[in-house]
Each structure stands twice: as structure tokens, then as C-alpha cells.
C-alpha positions in Angstrom: 42.7 86.8 81.9 40.7 84.1 80.4 38.4 83.6 83.2 37.2 87.4 83.4 34.2 88.6 83.1 33.5 91.3 85.2 36.4 92.6 86.6 38.1 95.9 85.7 41.8 97.9 86.2 43.6 94.5 85.9 46.8 93.8 84.5 48.3 90.0 83.9 51.2 88.9 82.8 52.4 84.8 82.8 51.2 81.9 83.4 47.6 81.5 85.0 47.7 85.0 86.0 43.9 86.8 86.5 41.9 83.5 86.3 39.7 85.1 88.1 37.2 88.1 87.9 38.6 91.0 90.1 38.9 94.9 90.8 42.5 96.6 90.8 44.3 93.1 90.9 47.6 93.7 89.2 49.9 90.0 88.5 53.2 89.7 87.0 54.4 86.0 87.1 53.6 82.4 87.0 50.8 81.5 89.5 50.8 85.1 90.8 47.9 85.6 93.1 46.4 82.0 92.0 44.2 81.4 94.2 42.6 84.6 94.6 38.8 84.3 94.6 37.8 87.5 96.3 40.4 90.0 97.0 41.0 93.3 95.2 43.4 96.0 95.2 46.1 93.7 95.0 49.7 93.5 93.5 52.3 90.3 93.2 55.0 90.4 90.9 57.2 87.9 90.6 56.6 83.7 90.3 54.0 82.4 92.9 53.5 85.9 94.7 50.2 85.6 96.4 49.6 82.4 95.7 47.3 81.5 98.7 45.2 84.5 98.8 42.0 83.6 98.6 40.1 87.0 99.3 42.7 89.2 101.5 42.7 93.1 100.2 45.4 95.7 99.9 48.5 93.1 99.6 51.5 93.9 98.0 54.0 91.3 97.2 57.4 91.6 94.9 59.5 88.6 94.6 59.8 84.9 94.7 56.9 83.6 96.9 57.0 86.5 98.5 53.5 86.0 101.0 53.0 83.0 99.2 50.9 82.0 102.3 49.1 85.3 103.4 45.6 85.0 103.3 44.9 88.6 105.3 45.0 92.2 104.3 47.3 95.1 104.2 50.5 93.1 104.1 53.5 93.9 102.4 56.8 92.3 101.3 59.6 92.8 99.3 62.2 89.9 98.4 62.6 86.3 97.2 60.3 84.3 99.8 59.2 87.8 101.7 56.9 87.0 104.3 56.8 83.4 103.0 55.3 82.6 106.9 52.1 84.9 107.2 48.8 83.7 107.0 47.0 86.6 108.6 46.8 90.7 109.0 50.5 90.9 109.9 51.6 94.3 108.1 54.9 93.6 108.2 57.4 95.2 106.1 
């Protein structure tokens, strides 16, 4: 959380985890939520989970590359590369 100045309620573990100020972000794994610049209330567990999320909120990704390309809100994916092709609010489970 080297660049986290004002965020609160965050959890981070792994290379490049929690590089930005956000609220209620939970990141476990290398590059989890890597590109996040404005999202809140997201959970990314495993390498590269939710890595392309920029401003999406209320997302949960569990598994390597789960929701890796998702950019929307309210998405949930469990498993290796689950929801990897989603790019917006699809609410797939």
C-alpha cells in the first residue's frame, strides 16, 4: 500500500497490491486490482484478478485471472479465468 494516502478499510497482500487510495478494497495476489483508479468495495483474490478494473465497484473475483478484463460494477466470478471475457456490468455468477 505504498501509494495509499487517504484510503481506508483496505487489505493487501502480493506484488503491486493496493497501489492506489481506495475504500474497502481487498486484494490478495500479484497484480490483483492492478489498474484500479476509482473503484471501491471490490474483492480480488488471486493473481491478476480484476486487474483491468478502473472504476468499477461491488465486484468480487476469486481465481487466477478472474474478471481480469471486467470494467463494470456488480460482477462476481469464482474460478480460474472465470468471467475473463466480461467487460461491463454483466452480473454473472
